[in-house]
C-alpha positions in Angstrom: 149.5 84.7 101.9 150.3 88.4 102.9 150.1 89.2 106.6 146.6 90.3 107.7 144.8 88.7 104.8 142.1 86.2 105.7 140.7 83.7 103.2 137.0 83.4 102.8 134.0 84.8 101.0 133.8 88.5 100.4 131.5 90.4 102.7 128.0 91.0 101.3 127.4 94.4 99.7 125.4 96.6 102.0 122.6 98.8 100.7 123.4 102.4 101.0 120.6 104.1 102.9 119.6 107.7 102.3 121.2 110.3 104.6 118.1 112.4 104.8 114.4 111.8 105.6 111.9 111.3 102.8 110.3 114.5 101.6 107.0 113.6 103.4 108.8 112.9 106.7 110.9 116.1 106.2 107.7 118.1 105.8 106.5 116.7 109.1 109.8 117.6 110.8 109.7 121.1 109.5 106.1 121.6 110.5 107.0 120.6 114.1 110.1 122.8 114.2 108.3 125.8 112.8 105.7 125.8 115.6 108.4 127.2 117.9 108.4 131.0 118.4 111.3 132.9 116.7 111.6 130.3 114.0 111.7 131.6 110.4 112.6 128.5 108.3 114.4 125.2 107.9 116.6 123.4 105.4 119.1 120.5 105.3 122.6 121.8 105.0 126.1 121.7 106.5 126.5 122.1 110.2 128.6 125.1 111.1 131.2 125.1 113.8 133.4 128.1 114.7 131.9 130.0 111.8 132.9 127.3 109.2 130.9 124.6 107.5 131.7 121.0 108.5 131.3 117.9 106.5 128.3 116.7 108.5 124.7 117.3 107.6 122.2 119.0 109.9 118.7 120.3 109.9 119.4 124.1 109.9 116.9 126.0 111.9 116.8 129.7 110.8 115.8 132.1 113.6 115.5 135.8 114.1 117.9 135.8 117.0 119.6 133.2 119.3 118.2 133.0 122.8 119.8 131.3 125.8 118.3 127.9 126.7 117.5 129.1 130.2 115.2 131.8 128.8 113.2 129.3 126.7 110.4 127.0 127.8 111.6 123.4 127.5 108.3 122.1 126.2 107.1 124.9 123.9 110.2 126.9 122.8 113.4 124.8 123.0 114.5 123.0 119.8 115.5 119.4 120.1 119.1 118.5 119.8 118.4 116.2 116.9 115.6 114.8 114.7 115.1 111.1 113.9 113.3 109.0 111.3 113.1 105.4 110.3 116.1 104.6 108.1 115.9 101.0 106.9 114.1 98.2 108.7 115.9 98.3 112.0 117.8 101.6 112.0 117.0 105.2 112.9 118.3 108.1 110.9 119.6 111.0 112.9 120.4 114.6 112.0 121.6 117.1 114.6 119.9 120.6 114.8 122.0 123.6 114.0 120.6 127.1 114.7 121.6 129.9 112.4 120.5 133.6 112.5 118.9 135.1 109.5 121.1 138.2 109.4 120.0 139.4 106.0 116.4 138.5 105.1 115.4 137.9 101.5 113.8 140.9 99.9 112.0 140.9 96.6 113.0 143.2 93.8 111.8 146.8 94.1 108.5 147.1 92.1 106.5 144.4 90.4 108.2 141.5 88.7 107.0 138.7 86.4 107.3 135.2 87.7 105.6 132.1 89.0 101.9 132.5 89.9 101.3 135.6 87.8 98.3 135.5 85.5 98.5 135.6 81.7 95.5 136.4 79.4 95.1 136.0 75.7 91.6 136.9 74.5 89.1 134.8 76.5 91.8 132.3 77.6 93.8 132.4 80.8 97.0 130.6 82.0 99.6 131.1 84.7 103.3 132.0 84.6 105.5 129.0 85.6 109.2 129.9 85.5 111.5 132.8 84.8 114.3 132.0 82.4 117.4 133.6 80.9 117.2 132.4 77.3 120.2 132.3 75.0 118.2 133.8 72.1 115.2 135.6 73.6 116.8 137.0 76.8 114.8 137.2 80.0 111.4 135.5 79.6 108.8 133.7 81.5 107.0 130.4 80.7 103.3 129.8 80.4 101.1 127.1 78.9 101.8 126.5 75.2 98.1 125.9 74.4 97.4 129.4 75.5 98.9 130.8 72.3 99.2 127.7 70.0 96.0 126.0 68.8 97.6 123.0 67.2 100.6 120.7 67.7 103.9 122.2 66.6 106.7 124.6 67.4 106.5 128.2 66.4 108.9 131.1 66.8 107.0 134.2 65.9 108.4 136.8 63.6 109.3 140.1 65.4 106.4 141.9 63.7 103.8 139.2 64.4 104.2 138.5 68.1 101.0 137.5 69.8 100.2 140.1 72.4 99.1 138.9 75.9 98.3 140.6 79.1 100.3 139.8 82.3 99.1 140.6 85.8 102.0 140.6 88.4 101.1 139.6 91.9 103.0 142.6 93.2 101.4 145.2 90.9 98.4 145.9 93.0 96.1 144.7 90.2 97.8 146.5 87.3 98.0 144.6 84.0 101.1 144.9 81.8 101.5 144.1 78.1 103.7 141.2 77.1 104.6 139.3 73.9 104.6 135.6 73.1 107.9 134.8 71.4 107.7 131.1 71.0 105.2 128.3 71.6 105.7 124.5 71.7 103.2 121.7 71.8 104.3 118.1 71.4 104.4 114.6 73.0 106.8 115.9 75.7 106.1 119.6 75.9 103.4 122.3 76.2 104.8 125.7 77.0 105.3 129.2 75.6 108.0 131.8 76.2 106.7 135.3 77.0 108.5 138.6 77.3 106.8 141.1 79.6 107.0 144.8 79.0 108.2 147.1 81.9 108.6 144.1 84.3 111.7 142.3 85.5 111.6 138.5 85.2 112.4 136.7 88.4 111.6 133.3 90.0 109.5 134.6 92.8 106.1 133.3 93.9 103.6 136.0 94.8 106.6 138.4 94.4 107.9 137.3 97.9 109.2 133.8 98.0 112.0 132.7 95.7 111.7 129.2 94.1 114.7 126.9 93.5 116.3 125.1 90.7 114.7 122.4 88.6 114.5 118.9 90.1 113.7 115.6 88.4 112.0 113.3 90.9 112.0 109.5 91.1 109.6 106.8 92.2 111.1 107.2 95.7 109.2 110.4 96.1 105.7 109.1 95.3 103.4 110.3 98.1 105.5 113.4 98.8 103.7 116.6 99.6 103.9 119.2 96.8 102.5 122.7 96.0 101.2 124.2 92.8 102.1 127.9 92.5 99.1 129.1 90.5 97.5 132.5 90.0 94.9 131.4 92.5 97.6 131.0 95.2 99.4 128.0 96.7 97.5 124.8 96.0 98.5 121.7 98.0 99.0 118.4 96.3 100.6 115.0 96.7 102.8 113.1 94.2 101.0 110.2 92.5 103.3 109.1 89.7 106.4 109.6 87.6 107.5 108.8 84.0 103.8 108.9 82.9 102.5 108.4 79.4 98.9 109.6 79.1 96.6 111.0 76.4 96.3 114.8 77.0 93.8 116.6 74.9 95.0 117.7 71.5 98.6 116.8 72.3 97.9 113.1 72.0 99.9 110.6 74.0 102.2 112.7 76.1 105.3 111.2 77.8 107.6 111.8 80.8 104.7 113.2 82.8 104.4 113.8 86.5 101.0 113.2 88.2 99.6 114.6 91.4 96.2 114.3 93.0 93.7 116.8 91.6 94.6 120.3 92.8 94.1 122.6 89.8 91.4 124.3 87.7 91.1 125.9 84.3 93.5 128.9 84.1 96.1 127.2 86.2 97.9 125.7 83.1 101.6 126.6 83.1 101.7 126.7 86.9 105.0 125.5 88.6 104.9 122.4 90.8 107.4 122.7 93.7 108.3 120.5 96.7 108.8 121.4 100.4 112.3 122.6 99.5 111.0 125.0 96.8 112.6 122.9 94.0 110.8 123.2 90.7 109.4 119.8 89.5 107.1 120.6 86.6 104.7 122.8 84.7 101.0 122.1 84.6 99.6 120.9 81.2 96.2 119.6 82.2 94.3 117.0 84.1 93.1 113.4 83.6 90.8 110.9 85.2 91.8 107.4 86.3 89.3 105.0 87.8 87.0 107.9 88.5 89.8 109.8 90.2 90.9 113.2 88.8 94.6 114.0 88.8 96.7 117.0 87.7 99.3 116.4 85.0 102.7 118.2 84.6 105.7 118.1 82.2 109.1 118.1 83.8 110.3 121.6 84.8 113.8 120.9 83.4 112.3 120.3 79.9 112.3 124.0 78.8 115.9 124.2 79.9 117.0 121.1 78.0 115.1 122.1 74.9 116.1 125.8 74.9 119.5 126.0 76.6 118.1 128.5 79.1 118.9 128.8 82.8 116.7 129.7 85.8 116.7 133.3 87.0 
């Protein structure tokens, strides 16, 4: 037997625990940190040392400027050295705090843009812009609810001389309404969206023309209960995650599949709205609502679906 080898049973496999808190716990941590003055934002990222990123994860606290500890009130202003959370039955997870200065703030594009939360109108019907995409065929477009422009199930690419005309109101336009054209609409067991090209408006993934939204994210059952937000034309609507991989009858679409469910947070006119988490990742697009055991819930298709079907990328 080679030196150093010991006979016996192999050690039991250990369950790999997550390195970060659950979205719900992370939202609580962020809320606590953001109560401090001078704080602008938070995210989980690589700790920086000597100006270079390390391999370790930290909760990054973004501030206007760094202030010496002696000038900060220990109870109200100083940040903790680390945050903790329950990680497994008998372990605490820990992430150190790293403070970084926001040296170049995010600024929206000059002038109004078309993106999440903007309102779309066709005749007497209304919906909401969900995502801005760069499409391989149609160029820069925004998504909205497919049932806004398509009355029946199917997939329609409209001829150039027969594009349904819609009105689009950008949140940054001061109430001005811009013309737009519906290029394609899809309604099926897994999709309900339309692609719209606005006139005289840049397409960008901004909410209320101020806050950028992130890339698409496909959640799992581990996130059930997580706090979420619906970016609708009525503003930011809070919600919580109820279910994933859903199959439910949804109006004229019949039995829809691969649905995401939240508690009821939406109204008529919110269809097409983007569902995001506390990290601004895009989860889904609103297609309607349902009622289960007398409890209303809002229903979404996966945000990645238009990308998979169309070959488009987020702007």
